[in-house]
TORKOL-4160 file (C-alpha; in steps of 0.2 Angstrom, whole numbers, padded with zeros to 4 digits, m for minus):
81
<pt num="1" X="m0025" Y="0250" Z="m0221"/>
<pt num="2" X="m0042" Y="0253" Z="m0213"/>
<pt num="3" X="m0035" Y="0252" Z="m0196"/>
<pt num="4" X="m0023" Y="0266" Z="m0200"/>
<pt num="5" X="m0036" Y="0276" Z="m0207"/>
<pt num="6" X="m0047" Y="0274" Z="m0192"/>
<pt num="7" X="m0032" Y="0279" Z="m0181"/>
<pt num="8" X="m0029" Y="0294" Z="m0191"/>
<pt num="9" X="m0047" Y="0299" Z="m0191"/>
<pt num="10" X="m0047" Y="0297" Z="m0172"/>
<pt num="11" X="m0032" Y="0308" Z="m0170"/>
<pt num="12" X="m0039" Y="0322" Z="m0181"/>
<pt num="13" X="m0055" Y="0322" Z="m0172"/>
<pt num="14" X="m0047" Y="0322" Z="m0155"/>
<pt num="15" X="m0036" Y="0337" Z="m0161"/>
<pt num="16" X="m0052" Y="0346" Z="m0167"/>
<pt num="17" X="m0060" Y="0343" Z="m0150"/>
<pt num="18" X="m0046" Y="0349" Z="m0140"/>
<pt num="19" X="m0044" Y="0364" Z="m0151"/>
<pt num="20" X="m0062" Y="0368" Z="m0148"/>
<pt num="21" X="m0061" Y="0366" Z="m0129"/>
<pt num="22" X="m0045" Y="0377" Z="m0128"/>
<pt num="23" X="m0053" Y="0390" Z="m0139"/>
<pt num="24" X="m0069" Y="0391" Z="m0129"/>
<pt num="25" X="m0059" Y="0393" Z="m0113"/>
<pt num="26" X="m0049" Y="0407" Z="m0120"/>
<pt num="27" X="m0063" Y="0417" Z="m0130"/>
<pt num="28" X="m0072" Y="0431" Z="m0122"/>
<pt num="29" X="m0091" Y="0429" Z="m0125"/>
<pt num="30" X="m0104" Y="0442" Z="m0125"/>
<pt num="31" X="m0113" Y="0433" Z="m0111"/>
<pt num="32" X="m0104" Y="0421" Z="m0098"/>
<pt num="33" X="m0118" Y="0408" Z="m0101"/>
<pt num="34" X="m0112" Y="0406" Z="m0119"/>
<pt num="35" X="m0096" Y="0398" Z="m0113"/>
<pt num="36" X="m0104" Y="0386" Z="m0102"/>
<pt num="37" X="m0117" Y="0381" Z="m0116"/>
<pt num="38" X="m0103" Y="0379" Z="m0129"/>
<pt num="39" X="m0092" Y="0368" Z="m0117"/>
<pt num="40" X="m0107" Y="0357" Z="m0114"/>
<pt num="41" X="m0111" Y="0355" Z="m0132"/>
<pt num="42" X="m0093" Y="0351" Z="m0137"/>
<pt num="43" X="m0091" Y="0339" Z="m0122"/>
<pt num="44" X="m0108" Y="0329" Z="m0126"/>
<pt num="45" X="m0106" Y="0330" Z="m0145"/>
<pt num="46" X="m0087" Y="0331" Z="m0148"/>
<pt num="47" X="m0085" Y="0331" Z="m0167"/>
<pt num="48" X="m0102" Y="0339" Z="m0172"/>
<pt num="49" X="m0101" Y="0351" Z="m0158"/>
<pt num="50" X="m0084" Y="0356" Z="m0162"/>
<pt num="51" X="m0088" Y="0359" Z="m0180"/>
<pt num="52" X="m0104" Y="0369" Z="m0175"/>
<pt num="53" X="m0094" Y="0379" Z="m0163"/>
<pt num="54" X="m0081" Y="0385" Z="m0176"/>
<pt num="55" X="m0095" Y="0389" Z="m0188"/>
<pt num="56" X="m0105" Y="0400" Z="m0176"/>
<pt num="57" X="m0091" Y="0407" Z="m0165"/>
<pt num="58" X="m0091" Y="0424" Z="m0172"/>
<pt num="59" X="m0109" Y="0428" Z="m0169"/>
<pt num="60" X="m0107" Y="0425" Z="m0150"/>
<pt num="61" X="m0090" Y="0432" Z="m0146"/>
<pt num="62" X="m0084" Y="0450" Z="m0143"/>
<pt num="63" X="m0076" Y="0457" Z="m0158"/>
<pt num="64" X="m0066" Y="0472" Z="m0153"/>
<pt num="65" X="m0058" Y="0481" Z="m0168"/>
<pt num="66" X="m0040" Y="0485" Z="m0166"/>
<pt num="67" X="m0036" Y="0503" Z="m0166"/>
<pt num="68" X="m0021" Y="0509" Z="m0176"/>
<pt num="69" X="m0013" Y="0522" Z="m0166"/>
<pt num="70" X="0005" Y="0525" Z="m0171"/>
<pt num="71" X="0016" Y="0538" Z="m0161"/>
<pt num="72" X="0024" Y="0549" Z="m0174"/>
<pt num="73" X="0028" Y="0563" Z="m0161"/>
<pt num="74" X="0046" Y="0568" Z="m0165"/>
<pt num="75" X="0049" Y="0574" Z="m0148"/>
<pt num="76" X="0048" Y="0557" Z="m0140"/>
<pt num="77" X="0060" Y="0549" Z="m0153"/>
<pt num="78" X="0079" Y="0549" Z="m0149"/>
<pt num="79" X="0089" Y="0559" Z="m0161"/>
<pt num="80" X="0101" Y="0551" Z="m0173"/>
<pt num="81" X="0120" Y="0554" Z="m0172"/>
């Protein structure tokens, strides 16, 4: 039973670690050095580094607000039959 729990814990921590690495690679940071720093932290301290990264990620990334710009111009719509 304890072996099964250890295997489950290992699998979950590996998934968390891989998700953090993938997210760091895909995320646009305000400064490029932040990406290198986060990768080093997550590689050297896999579980703690991943948890810290997901907690503080929003402060160091670029947050661009989405602009809602619908096109309601009726001249560009095809007419119905």
